[in-house]
N, C-alpha and C positions, 0 to 999 in steps of 0.2 A: 685459908685455902692452901693446900699442898699439892704436890704432884699426884698423889693418890686421889685427891678431890677432882683433879682435872680428868681423870679416867672416867668419872661419872658424867662429865660434860659431853663426852662422845655421844651420849644419848640425846643430845640436842642438835640434830643435823642442820637445822635452819638458823643456828646462832650466827649473827653477823658481827656483833660487838662484844668484846670481853675485856673487862678492866680488872687486872690483877695487881693494882697498886698496893704496895706495902705488904704483900703476901710472902710466904716462904717458898713459893714456887721456884724451882731451879731449871736449869737447861734440860735435865733429864725429864722433868715434868712436862715440858713443852712438847715432847714426843707424842703425848696423848692428843695433841691438837692436830697433828698431821692428818690429812684426809678430810678435814672439815671444809667442804667445798664452798660454803657460803660465808665463812669467817673472813671479814675484810679489815677489821680494826682490832688490834691487840695492844693493850697498854700494860707495861710491866715495870713502871717507875717504882723505885725503891723496893724491888723484890730481889731475889737471889739469882735472877736471870742475868747472864753476862752478855756483852756485845756479841761475842762469838756464837752463843746459843741463839740469840735473836737473828743473827745473820743466817745461821743454818736453817732456822725455821722459814725465814723469808725465801731462801733459795728453794726450799721444798714446796713453798706456797707463794708463787710470784704475785698473786693478786692481794696478798695480805700486807697491810701496813702495820709495821711493828714499831711502837714508840717506847723507847727505853728511858726517856727523860728529856731534859733540855739539851738537845744537840744543836747548838747554834749554827754549826756549819751547814747542817741539812736545812735548817730554817732559812739561812742566808741564801742558799742555792735556790730554794723555792721562791724566795722574794725576787732574786735576779731573773729567774725564768718568767715570773709574772710581769716584771718590769719590761723585759725584752718583748714579750708578747704584746704588751700595751703599746710600746713604741712602734712595733711593726704595724699594728692596726691603726695608729695615728698618722703614719707617714702619708698615705694617700690623701687623707683629709688635709694635712698640712700643705701638701703640694698644690692642691686646689685652692686653698686659702691664699697661698702666696701669689698665684696667678691673678686671683681676684684683686688682691692688693695692688699688684703691678698695673692692672687696668685702671683702678681707681686713681693711681698716682699720675697717670698720663695727664698732661695739662691740656685744658680745653683749646688753648692757642695752637698747640702742636696738632690736635685733631683737625682744627679748621685749616691749617696749612696743608695737611695731607689731603683733605677733601678738595682744596683748590688745585693742587697738583694733579689730582686724579681728573678733575674736570678739564684742565688744560690738555691733558693727554688724550681725553676723549674727543675734544674739538679738533686736535691735529689729525686724528684718524678719520 
């Protein structure tokens, strides 16, 4: 596949996924993809596409996910976001669990003493 071949892909308006792994496609060839409204995933690993070319296409097509290879910083950021989201969703459950544990830990003797104090207060009134 080359940039000229990508010009033919414009005829596939509903294309969602395109894998250009190991092709001779360059930044100039990516210009042929602009305007493909349904394209969401583009893989250009081991092609002639540069980071700058991928970023330019991404800027022109914000809904497009462009993968240029193993970018561990991007992967790490996605993992951090997923972990933060999980922690946020777990917090309310953790707080409820802690309260239940506190109630379980109350000693029966303390509960009886509280009940006796309450009964004494009722009788005084």
